[in-house]
VOPA-609249 format. One record per residue (C-alpha): x, y negated, z negated. Coordinates in steps of 0.25 Angstrom, whole numbers, plus 5000, padded with zeros to 4 digits. Each point is the difference from the previous one (the first is absolute). Example, Ala and Ser with C-alpha at 12.3 -4.5 7.8 and 13.67 -1.06 7.14 Angstrom:
! VOPA-609249
504950184969500649865002
END
This chain:
! VOPA-609249
498750935102499349954987498750014992499949914988498850034991499849894990498949944991499849895011499750095011500850095010501149955009500850085010500750015013499150055012500250145006500650134994499550114991498849994991500449964986501349945005499549875008498749925002499350095009498550035003499850114990500649924989499249885004498750084999500550054986500349874994498849935006499150114995500649994986499849855000498550015004499850114989500649914990499149885004498850094999500450054987500449874994498649945002500549864999499149965012498650035005500549975014500250125010500949925009501549995002500849895007501150055010501049905006501450015006501249935005500550025014500950114998500250105012499450114991498949924995498950045010500350154997500049984985498749925000499350105008500350114990499749914988498749965005499650145005500350054986499349904992498850025009500150154997500049974985498749935002500549865000499649895009501249935007500249855003501250005009500449855001501150045010501349925001500149924987500949964989500150074987499449884993498949995010499750154997500049974985499049895001499150075010499850114990499549904990499249925010499350135006499850054985500650135004500450114991501549995004500949985012501250065007501149925006500850075011501449944999501450024996500249864997501549965003500450145003500650035014499150045012500150154998499249994986498649984996499250014988498750004993499849894989498850034991499049894995499050004989498649945001500649864996500950015013501250024991501050114999499750124991500649994986501150104996499050094994499150005012501150035009500550124992498650055000499949995015501450085002499450104990498850035008500850015013500950104993498850094997499349975013498849994992499149945011498650025004499549955014498649955004499050095007499549965014498949924994500949924991501249965009500449864999499749895011501149925008499949855002501149905006500049864995501049905005499549884993500850014987501349935006499149875002499450014986501450024994500549875007498749934995500250044986501449955000499649865006499049994988501050014989500049884992501549985001500150025014500149865006499550025014499949855002501549974996500550125008499349955012500549864998501450054999500050055014500950124997500850085011500350144996500650135005499450134996500650145001498850104998500950125004499050065010498950034990498749944994500749874997499949965015498550025000499649924987501149904998499749925013498649984996500449964986501049905005499149945010498949984989501149924992500449925012501450055001500750025013500750135001501050095009499950154997501150105001499750155002498549965000499450135008499450094990500650135006500650064988501350015008500849914990501149915007500950014987500050074987498649954994500549964986500049854999501549994996501049905005500850115007498850045008499749865005501149945008499049985011499149904994501149944992500749975013498749935006499949914987501549965001499749955014499149894994498649955003499350084989499649974985500250144995499950155003499050104995500350154999499150114996500150154999499150105008498849994991500149854996500150024985501549955000500449865003501349935003500349865004501249945008500549864999499949905011501550025002499950145002500550044986499250104992499149944989500250134993498950104999500150004984499649855001498750025008499350034986500849904993499649885009498650045001499950024985500649864998498949945008498950074994500649984985500149855004498550005001499550104991501050034989500050154995500850134999500750085010500550145003500950075009500750135000501350044993500849985013499649865003500849874998500149934987499649875008498550044998500350004985500749865000498949945009498950054991500649954987500349875007498449995002499850044985499650145004500450134995500750115010499950154998500650125008499450125004500450135006500250005015498850035008498849925004499050064990501049994988500149855003498549985002499850084987500949914992499449875007498750044995500550034986500749864998499049925009501049965010499649905010501050055011501050115001500650105009501350065004501349955004500050075014499149895005498750044994499049904995498850044991499049884998498850054991499249885005500050085014500150154995501050094992500950035012501249955007499549925012501049935010498849915005499849954986501549974998500149935014498849914997500549964986501449985004499649915012499149924990501249984991500949965011499049905006499649944987501549984996500449955014501350084999500850085010500050154996501549994997499749894991499050074993500950124997501049914994499049964989500050144994501050074991501150075008500250154998500550115009499550145001500950115006499050125005500850135001499550145001500550144997499550125009499550124991500550145002499250124996501050024988499849864995499649994985499449874999499650014986501450044996500549885008499149904993500350054986501549995003499849855004499249974988501150064991501149925007499349874999499350034986500649874995499249925010498549975001499450125007498650025006499650145004498549995004500550025014501350065002501049924992500249855001501249944992499949864997501349924997499949854996500349955014499750125009499250135001500050135007498950105003500150155004498750075003499550115010499349955011498550035002500149995015501350065004501050114995500949904994500549944987499849855002501149914993499649864998500949904993499949854998501049894996500449865003500850045012499950115011501450054997499750024985498650065002500650105011501250034991499050044989499250085009501250085005500550024986498750084997500050075013501450054997499450064987499050085008501050055010500950044989498850084994499750065014501450055002
END
């Protein structure tokens, strides 16, 4: 059983002992700490907090505990129900709320859930704010409302439609061209909220669709991370012909992967690359992605005359860097598209609409569009942590060994070679070290990753 406390919230497996897992007592503690932080920060005059959740089996239980706790802290709650992460982010802004809590463990398996914490802008808390929430939780420094000051509870299921309308209204979403293209797509919404909102989005765009794993039961039909090894079902359907592309989202619909018309992966790293290429072709500017993302975004950005910058892994780190450099688009190589014209958050609905706009305007097949981008290969490996693992010692050793190369240590250690790179970092969401490496072939990328993994294994004994 696992409980991970980080600056972005609390994540864990359901069931087990207090302090070891995500259970009702810990949910109360961290929700109380968040509400205390919001009150003390005084960044909003609102007394409302928005709550949304994905379709996880544990979601109803967690939602009830969260909403009750917020009311006990004196906050009015708007429960928007089954909703995507970006929908909840936007709802905070539209409701002029003091903050929001998203109940989702994103790509983690079904036994996991989490509380993701938002500020009054509908954006994830900064590192400093997240650290303050954790400190308040450790001290259990809470004061609950008296009976006259308890919060009120309302439900509002209108935000999915508002989200769709906001996507259709974006200047670069070419609704007419998409409708005229008469696309036929297959969608894997992995038994979560994508199966609720994406049919309405695609219908509004005039796209014909077939859904796999559509029922929002939270009983995921396969591992919910949108990686090739988990997507044999939808890839098989596309190989059978008759469709223009495949669309895959994770349970909270902030990650997005495409599949070509022939059943081959477009590549999750190329979701952001392709959308950025389209946006930059109309509105040149700067871009940002995290250190573990493909170099292809840098190449595409420079082709359009912009400047690319890298940020530490984590959505808030990417959005902070985007604001700093005035990036017009950014995101993460895991299929996360952040388009400030909409909002500062990863949003698969925005990514789908912009990608279809690009495809319709260019009149290309998806495989043909993929062939227009620089070709890199990323190997994504992991090392499970043990209680005795000394991560700092491992990272320092790696920096020593590769001191003659370009080393970036703002988030773990990334070693940049002239024609490849490798990045080691402790995961924010799982008890593992992620080892990502990129090169001009998968064999070279994987070999580089395995070389670094062996260093770690040698140090672990």
